[in-house]
C-alpha positions in Angstrom: -3.5 35.2 23.8 -2.9 31.3 24.6 -5.4 28.8 24.1 -6.4 26.8 27.5 -8.2 24.4 25.5 -9.2 22.6 22.3 -12.5 21.7 21.6 -12.5 19.7 18.7 -10.3 18.5 16.7 -11.4 16.1 13.6 -8.3 14.4 11.9 -9.0 13.0 8.2 -7.1 9.9 6.2 -6.9 9.0 2.9 -4.5 6.1 2.3 -5.2 6.3 -2.0 -5.4 10.0 -2.6 -9.0 10.3 -1.5 -11.0 7.1 -2.5 -11.7 5.8 0.8 -11.6 8.7 3.7 -11.1 7.5 7.6 -11.6 9.6 10.2 -9.9 10.0 13.5 -10.1 11.7 17.0 -6.1 13.0 18.2 -4.3 10.4 20.1 -6.9 7.4 18.5 -5.3 4.8 17.1 -8.9 3.3 16.0 -10.3 5.3 13.1 -13.7 5.2 11.3 -14.2 4.7 7.9 -15.9 8.1 6.9 -16.9 7.4 3.1 -15.3 5.2 -0.4 -15.1 6.0 -4.0 -18.0 3.9 -6.0 -15.4 3.6 -8.6 -12.9 2.1 -6.1 -16.1 -0.6 -4.7 -16.9 -1.5 -8.1 -13.4 -1.8 -9.0 -12.5 -4.2 -6.1 -16.0 -6.4 -6.8 -14.6 -6.9 -9.5 -11.3 -8.2 -8.8 -12.3 -10.7 -6.2 -14.5 -12.2 -8.9 -11.6 -12.8 -10.8 -10.1 -14.5 -8.0 -13.1 -16.8 -7.8 -12.5 -17.3 -11.4 -8.6 -17.8 -11.6 -9.3 -20.1 -8.2 -12.0 -22.2 -10.5 -10.1 -23.1 -12.8 -7.7 -25.1 -10.8 -10.5 -28.1 -11.4 -12.4 -26.5 -14.3 -10.0 -27.9 -17.6 -12.8 -25.7 -20.1 -11.9 -22.9 -17.9 -8.5 -23.0 -17.4 -8.2 -23.3 -21.2 -10.2 -20.1 -21.6 -7.8 -18.0 -19.0 -4.9 -19.3 -20.7 -6.1 -18.0 -24.0 -6.5 -14.6 -22.1 -3.3 -14.6 -20.8 -2.1 -15.2 -24.1 -4.4 -12.2 -25.6 -2.9 -10.4 -22.7 0.5 -10.5 -23.2 0.5 -10.6 -26.7 -1.0 -7.1 -26.8 1.4 -5.9 -24.4 4.2 -5.8 -26.6 2.2 -4.0 -29.5 2.0 -1.5 -27.5 
């Protein structure tokens, strides 16, 4: 028996192992966001905040000093591992 018509197929895609899930129909190039991991959302928000801090250090000498110290502490902690 041969199937003459496909009624409904949905394609689920995740570029990051399931943390973000998109859905689309076969042949469509546009996909819709179905769900995101809440932990991933928090990580993205934290990342954006650190970018703002990093950019603000250009105009704030005190902030620049603290960022430089944080970078140094990070590098030293990496070497000890």
